[in-house]
Jmol script that loads the backbone (N, CA, C; Angstrom):
load data "model"
ATOM      1  N   MET A   1     125.387 174.267 209.461  1.00  0.00           N
ATOM      2  CA  MET A   1     124.052 173.541 209.351  1.00  0.00           C
ATOM      3  C   MET A   1     123.454 173.669 207.478  1.00  0.00           C
ATOM      4  N   ALA A   2     123.665 174.614 207.378  1.00  0.00           N
ATOM      5  CA  ALA A   2     123.419 175.128 205.926  1.00  0.00           C
ATOM      6  C   ALA A   2     123.724 173.897 204.837  1.00  0.00           C
ATOM      7  N   ASP A   3     125.539 173.984 205.180  1.00  0.00           N
ATOM      8  CA  ASP A   3     126.125 173.041 203.877  1.00  0.00           C
ATOM      9  C   ASP A   3     125.903 171.472 204.521  1.00  0.00           C
ATOM     10  N   TYR A   4     125.913 171.018 205.591  1.00  0.00           N
ATOM     11  CA  TYR A   4     125.184 170.215 206.129  1.00  0.00           C
ATOM     12  C   TYR A   4     123.941 169.365 205.180  1.00  0.00           C
ATOM     13  N   SER A   5     123.001 170.351 205.209  1.00  0.00           N
ATOM     14  CA  SER A   5     121.670 170.220 204.575  1.00  0.00           C
ATOM     15  C   SER A   5     121.962 169.910 203.016  1.00  0.00           C
ATOM     16  N   LYS A   6     122.745 170.626 202.538  1.00  0.00           N
ATOM     17  CA  LYS A   6     123.157 170.404 201.066  1.00  0.00           C
ATOM     18  C   LYS A   6     123.698 169.605 200.407  1.00  0.00           C
ATOM     19  N   GLN A   7     124.283 169.093 201.553  1.00  0.00           N
ATOM     20  CA  GLN A   7     125.314 167.833 201.133  1.00  0.00           C
ATOM     21  C   GLN A   7     124.387 166.653 201.381  1.00  0.00           C
ATOM     22  N   GLN A   8     123.535 166.525 202.265  1.00  0.00           N
ATOM     23  CA  GLN A   8     122.527 165.623 202.337  1.00  0.00           C
ATOM     24  C   GLN A   8     121.578 165.651 201.256  1.00  0.00           C
ATOM     25  N   GLN A   9     121.384 166.545 200.432  1.00  0.00           N
ATOM     26  CA  GLN A   9     120.152 167.059 199.629  1.00  0.00           C
ATOM     27  C   GLN A   9     121.031 166.367 198.228  1.00  0.00           C
ATOM     28  N   GLU A  10     122.184 166.440 198.203  1.00  0.00           N
ATOM     29  CA  GLU A  10     123.197 166.436 197.207  1.00  0.00           C
ATOM     30  C   GLU A  10     123.346 164.647 196.847  1.00  0.00           C
ATOM     31  N   TYR A  11     123.749 163.986 198.358  1.00  0.00           N
ATOM     32  CA  TYR A  11     123.631 162.448 198.416  1.00  0.00           C
ATOM     33  C   TYR A  11     122.501 161.902 197.774  1.00  0.00           C
ATOM     34  N   VAL A  12     121.078 162.552 198.491  1.00  0.00           N
ATOM     35  CA  VAL A  12     120.005 162.085 198.229  1.00  0.00           C
ATOM     36  C   VAL A  12     119.992 161.960 196.315  1.00  0.00           C
ATOM     37  N   LYS A  13     120.371 163.285 195.909  1.00  0.00           N
ATOM     38  CA  LYS A  13     120.167 163.167 194.154  1.00  0.00           C
ATOM     39  C   LYS A  13     121.073 162.165 193.687  1.00  0.00           C
ATOM     40  N   LEU A  14     122.082 162.189 194.605  1.00  0.00           N
ATOM     41  CA  LEU A  14     123.086 161.121 193.838  1.00  0.00           C
ATOM     42  C   LEU A  14     122.664 159.800 193.864  1.00  0.00           C
ATOM     43  N   GLU A  15     122.063 159.139 194.980  1.00  0.00           N
ATOM     44  CA  GLU A  15     121.922 157.932 195.160  1.00  0.00           C
ATOM     45  C   GLU A  15     120.490 157.669 193.931  1.00  0.00           C
ATOM     46  N   ARG A  16     119.536 158.570 193.692  1.00  0.00           N
ATOM     47  CA  ARG A  16     118.706 158.700 192.522  1.00  0.00           C
ATOM     48  C   ARG A  16     119.160 158.445 191.113  1.00  0.00           C
ATOM     49  N   ILE A  17     120.307 159.331 190.991  1.00  0.00           N
ATOM     50  CA  ILE A  17     120.745 159.083 189.711  1.00  0.00           C
ATOM     51  C   ILE A  17     121.748 157.659 189.475  1.00  0.00           C
ATOM     52  N   LEU A  18     122.299 157.391 190.597  1.00  0.00           N
ATOM     53  CA  LEU A  18     123.247 155.784 190.715  1.00  0.00           C
ATOM     54  C   LEU A  18     121.878 154.822 190.058  1.00  0.00           C
ATOM     55  N   LYS A  19     120.637 154.854 190.241  1.00  0.00           N
ATOM     56  CA  LYS A  19     119.870 154.000 190.161  1.00  0.00           C
ATOM     57  C   LYS A  19     119.399 153.853 188.871  1.00  0.00           C
ATOM     58  N   GLU A  20     119.651 154.939 187.906  1.00  0.00           N
ATOM     59  CA  GLU A  20     119.540 154.905 186.636  1.00  0.00           C
ATOM     60  C   GLU A  20     121.082 154.338 185.573  1.00  0.00           C
ATOM     61  N   LEU A  21     122.143 154.406 186.393  1.00  0.00           N
ATOM     62  CA  LEU A  21     123.123 154.210 185.730  1.00  0.00           C
ATOM     63  C   LEU A  21     123.929 152.930 185.604  1.00  0.00           C
ATOM     64  N   PRO A  22     124.662 152.271 185.072  1.00  0.00           N
ATOM     65  CA  PRO A  22     125.033 150.914 185.199  1.00  0.00           C
ATOM     66  C   PRO A  22     126.050 150.567 186.237  1.00  0.00           C
ATOM     67  N   TRP A  23     125.935 148.756 186.942  1.00  0.00           N
ATOM     68  CA  TRP A  23     126.702 149.016 188.097  1.00  0.00           C
ATOM     69  C   TRP A  23     127.795 148.833 188.096  1.00  0.00           C
ATOM     70  N   TYR A  24     128.631 149.211 186.946  1.00  0.00           N
ATOM     71  CA  TYR A  24     130.096 149.784 187.168  1.00  0.00           C
ATOM     72  C   TYR A  24     130.267 151.269 187.283  1.00  0.00           C
ATOM     73  N   ILE A  25     129.747 151.896 187.331  1.00  0.00           N
ATOM     74  CA  ILE A  25     129.538 153.254 187.483  1.00  0.00           C
ATOM     75  C   ILE A  25     129.635 153.854 188.783  1.00  0.00           C
ATOM     76  N   GLU A  26     128.451 152.525 189.320  1.00  0.00           N
ATOM     77  CA  GLU A  26     128.341 152.817 190.948  1.00  0.00           C
ATOM     78  C   GLU A  26     129.183 152.412 191.739  1.00  0.00           C
ATOM     79  N   GLU A  27     129.961 151.167 191.089  1.00  0.00           N
ATOM     80  CA  GLU A  27     131.286 150.909 191.858  1.00  0.00           C
ATOM     81  C   GLU A  27     132.214 152.015 192.014  1.00  0.00           C
ATOM     82  N   PHE A  28     132.574 152.327 190.586  1.00  0.00           N
ATOM     83  CA  PHE A  28     133.564 153.610 190.556  1.00  0.00           C
ATOM     84  C   PHE A  28     132.870 155.043 191.668  1.00  0.00           C
ATOM     85  N   ILE A  29     131.678 155.216 191.664  1.00  0.00           N
ATOM     86  CA  ILE A  29     131.599 156.128 192.591  1.00  0.00           C
ATOM     87  C   ILE A  29     131.501 155.855 194.193  1.00  0.00           C
ATOM     88  N   ASP A  30     131.349 154.647 194.345  1.00  0.00           N
ATOM     89  CA  ASP A  30     131.576 154.205 195.865  1.00  0.00           C
ATOM     90  C   ASP A  30     133.118 153.859 196.089  1.00  0.00           C
ATOM     91  N   TYR A  31     133.970 153.524 195.107  1.00  0.00           N
ATOM     92  CA  TYR A  31     135.448 154.098 195.098  1.00  0.00           C
ATOM     93  C   TYR A  31     135.592 155.011 195.619  1.00  0.00           C
ATOM     94  N   LYS A  32     135.029 156.153 194.926  1.00  0.00           N
ATOM     95  CA  LYS A  32     135.639 157.550 195.351  1.00  0.00           C
ATOM     96  C   LYS A  32     134.805 158.669 196.101  1.00  0.00           C
ATOM     97  N   ARG A  33     133.871 157.768 196.669  1.00  0.00           N
ATOM     98  CA  ARG A  33     133.128 158.301 197.528  1.00  0.00           C
ATOM     99  C   ARG A  33     134.139 158.882 198.631  1.00  0.00           C
ATOM    100  N   ARG A  34     134.707 158.405 199.431  1.00  0.00           N
ATOM    101  CA  ARG A  34     135.586 158.743 200.436  1.00  0.00           C
ATOM    102  C   ARG A  34     136.761 159.926 200.435  1.00  0.00           C
ATOM    103  N   ARG A  35     137.198 160.142 199.054  1.00  0.00           N
ATOM    104  CA  ARG A  35     137.975 161.109 198.448  1.00  0.00           C
ATOM    105  C   ARG A  35     137.027 162.381 197.879  1.00  0.00           C
ATOM    106  N   LEU A  36     136.030 162.020 197.556  1.00  0.00           N
ATOM    107  CA  LEU A  36     135.847 163.661 196.909  1.00  0.00           C
ATOM    108  C   LEU A  36     134.192 164.049 197.537  1.00  0.00           C
ATOM    109  N   SER A  37     133.836 165.089 197.325  1.00  0.00           N
ATOM    110  CA  SER A  37     132.488 165.747 198.055  1.00  0.00           C
ATOM    111  C   SER A  37     131.224 165.474 196.987  1.00  0.00           C
ATOM    112  N   ALA A  38     130.107 165.326 197.798  1.00  0.00           N
ATOM    113  CA  ALA A  38     128.799 165.048 197.120  1.00  0.00           C
ATOM    114  C   ALA A  38     128.864 165.535 195.965  1.00  0.00           C
ATOM    115  N   SER A  39     128.615 166.824 195.754  1.00  0.00           N
ATOM    116  CA  SER A  39     128.895 167.561 194.555  1.00  0.00           C
ATOM    117  C   SER A  39     130.024 167.189 193.183  1.00  0.00           C
ATOM    118  N   SER A  40     130.796 166.791 193.802  1.00  0.00           N
ATOM    119  CA  SER A  40     131.818 166.378 192.745  1.00  0.00           C
ATOM    120  C   SER A  40     131.189 164.827 192.257  1.00  0.00           C
ATOM    121  N   LEU A  41     130.977 164.082 193.164  1.00  0.00           N
ATOM    122  CA  LEU A  41     130.107 162.550 192.785  1.00  0.00           C
ATOM    123  C   LEU A  41     129.196 162.758 191.656  1.00  0.00           C
ATOM    124  N   LEU A  42     127.963 163.715 192.213  1.00  0.00           N
ATOM    125  CA  LEU A  42     126.827 164.399 191.627  1.00  0.00           C
ATOM    126  C   LEU A  42     127.571 164.523 190.209  1.00  0.00           C
ATOM    127  N   ASN A  43     128.505 165.172 190.229  1.00  0.00           N
ATOM    128  CA  ASN A  43     129.162 165.709 188.698  1.00  0.00           C
ATOM    129  C   ASN A  43     129.270 164.714 187.498  1.00  0.00           C
ATOM    130  N   TYR A  44     130.016 163.847 188.486  1.00  0.00           N
ATOM    131  CA  TYR A  44     130.918 162.508 187.667  1.00  0.00           C
ATOM    132  C   TYR A  44     129.347 161.624 187.217  1.00  0.00           C
ATOM    133  N   CYS A  45     128.759 161.809 188.020  1.00  0.00           N
ATOM    134  CA  CYS A  45     127.326 160.919 187.334  1.00  0.00           C
ATOM    135  C   CYS A  45     126.299 161.622 186.089  1.00  0.00           C
ATOM    136  N   HIS A  46     126.491 162.982 186.277  1.00  0.00           N
ATOM    137  CA  HIS A  46     125.798 163.690 185.362  1.00  0.00           C
ATOM    138  C   HIS A  46     126.909 163.388 184.092  1.00  0.00           C
ATOM    139  N   ASP A  47     128.146 163.408 184.340  1.00  0.00           N
ATOM    140  CA  ASP A  47     129.324 163.447 183.122  1.00  0.00           C
ATOM    141  C   ASP A  47     129.100 161.922 182.478  1.00  0.00           C
ATOM    142  N   HIS A  48     128.647 160.726 183.233  1.00  0.00           N
ATOM    143  CA  HIS A  48     128.529 159.717 182.701  1.00  0.00           C
ATOM    144  C   HIS A  48     127.454 159.170 181.863  1.00  0.00           C
ATOM    145  N   LYS A  49     126.190 159.894 182.591  1.00  0.00           N
ATOM    146  CA  LYS A  49     125.110 159.969 181.804  1.00  0.00           C
ATOM    147  C   LYS A  49     124.696 160.416 180.744  1.00  0.00           C
ATOM    148  N   PHE A  50     125.690 161.674 180.339  1.00  0.00           N
ATOM    149  CA  PHE A  50     125.175 162.371 179.417  1.00  0.00           C
ATOM    150  C   PHE A  50     126.226 161.739 178.255  1.00  0.00           C
ATOM    151  N   PHE A  51     127.390 161.375 178.495  1.00  0.00           N
ATOM    152  CA  PHE A  51     128.399 160.410 177.724  1.00  0.00           C
ATOM    153  C   PHE A  51     127.606 159.017 177.392  1.00  0.00           C
ATOM    154  N   LEU A  52     127.060 158.159 178.009  1.00  0.00           N
ATOM    155  CA  LEU A  52     126.004 157.052 177.895  1.00  0.00           C
ATOM    156  C   LEU A  52     124.996 157.230 177.029  1.00  0.00           C
ATOM    157  N   THR A  53     124.762 158.574 177.054  1.00  0.00           N
ATOM    158  CA  THR A  53     123.396 158.776 176.685  1.00  0.00           C
ATOM    159  C   THR A  53     123.705 158.866 174.948  1.00  0.00           C
ATOM    160  N   GLY A  54     124.716 159.599 174.702  1.00  0.00           N
ATOM    161  CA  GLY A  54     125.083 160.223 173.552  1.00  0.00           C
ATOM    162  C   GLY A  54     125.411 159.068 172.523  1.00  0.00           C
ATOM    163  N   LEU A  55     126.512 158.168 173.659  1.00  0.00           N
ATOM    164  CA  LEU A  55     126.552 156.365 173.022  1.00  0.00           C
ATOM    165  C   LEU A  55     125.687 156.098 172.308  1.00  0.00           C
ATOM    166  N   LEU A  56     124.443 155.933 173.091  1.00  0.00           N
ATOM    167  CA  LEU A  56     123.374 155.105 172.848  1.00  0.00           C
ATOM    168  C   LEU A  56     122.572 155.547 171.698  1.00  0.00           C
ATOM    169  N   LEU A  57     122.337 157.171 171.695  1.00  0.00           N
ATOM    170  CA  LEU A  57     121.844 157.879 170.495  1.00  0.00           C
ATOM    171  C   LEU A  57     122.418 157.304 169.508  1.00  0.00           C
ATOM    172  N   LYS A  58     124.122 157.459 169.317  1.00  0.00           N
ATOM    173  CA  LYS A  58     124.871 157.056 168.417  1.00  0.00           C
ATOM    174  C   LYS A  58     124.577 156.020 167.569  1.00  0.00           C
ATOM    175  N   VAL A  59     124.733 154.864 168.528  1.00  0.00           N
ATOM    176  CA  VAL A  59     124.147 153.729 168.008  1.00  0.00           C
ATOM    177  C   VAL A  59     123.170 153.351 167.581  1.00  0.00           C
ATOM    178  N   PHE A  60     122.043 154.237 168.148  1.00  0.00           N
ATOM    179  CA  PHE A  60     120.766 153.912 167.569  1.00  0.00           C
ATOM    180  C   PHE A  60     120.763 154.415 166.258  1.00  0.00           C
ATOM    181  N   MET A  61     121.532 155.584 165.877  1.00  0.00           N
ATOM    182  CA  MET A  61     121.179 156.339 164.824  1.00  0.00           C
ATOM    183  C   MET A  61     121.847 155.533 163.287  1.00  0.00           C
ATOM    184  N   LYS A  62     123.015 154.865 163.834  1.00  0.00           N
ATOM    185  CA  LYS A  62     123.608 153.953 163.138  1.00  0.00           C
ATOM    186  C   LYS A  62     122.819 152.539 162.707  1.00  0.00           C
ATOM    187  N   VAL A  63     122.062 152.284 163.447  1.00  0.00           N
ATOM    188  CA  VAL A  63     121.041 151.188 163.045  1.00  0.00           C
ATOM    189  C   VAL A  63     120.078 151.427 162.477  1.00  0.00           C
ATOM    190  N   ILE A  64     119.323 152.538 162.658  1.00  0.00           N
ATOM    191  CA  ILE A  64     118.525 153.317 161.778  1.00  0.00           C
ATOM    192  C   ILE A  64     118.743 153.397 160.557  1.00  0.00           C
ATOM    193  N   SER A  65     119.937 154.295 160.189  1.00  0.00           N
ATOM    194  CA  SER A  65     120.239 154.629 159.127  1.00  0.00           C
ATOM    195  C   SER A  65     120.808 153.414 158.063  1.00  0.00           C
ATOM    196  N   LYS A  66     121.325 152.042 158.766  1.00  0.00           N
ATOM    197  CA  LYS A  66     121.438 150.677 158.162  1.00  0.00           C
ATOM    198  C   LYS A  66     120.120 150.080 157.697  1.00  0.00           C
ATOM    199  N   THR A  67     119.295 150.261 158.416  1.00  0.00           N
ATOM    200  CA  THR A  67     118.111 149.445 158.016  1.00  0.00           C
ATOM    201  C   THR A  67     117.191 150.231 157.052  1.00  0.00           C
ATOM    202  N   TYR A  68     117.130 151.601 157.059  1.00  0.00           N
ATOM    203  CA  TYR A  68     116.404 152.389 155.785  1.00  0.00           C
ATOM    204  C   TYR A  68     117.187 152.407 154.535  1.00  0.00           C
ATOM    205  N   LEU A  69     118.374 152.058 154.852  1.00  0.00           N
ATOM    206  CA  LEU A  69     118.996 152.414 153.497  1.00  0.00           C
ATOM    207  C   LEU A  69     118.581 151.218 152.299  1.00  0.00           C
TER     208      LEU A  69
END
end "model"
wireframe off; spacefill off
backbone 0.3
color backbone group
C-alpha cells in the first residue's frame, strides 16, 4: 500500500512540473507514461527542466554580454 501512495505522490509532482515545461515535453512524457514508472518520468522532467534552464541562461548571458560591450 505504501508503494501505491508513493507512486501517486510522484504523479502529483510530475503534473506540477509538467505545468512549468513546454508542451512538447508534456507530449513526450505522455508518450512514455505507459512504459516508465512515475519516478523515471519525474527524473526525465527534472533533466529537461535543468537543460532548458541552462540553455536560457546561456542565451541570456550572450545577450547581456553583447549589450554591454
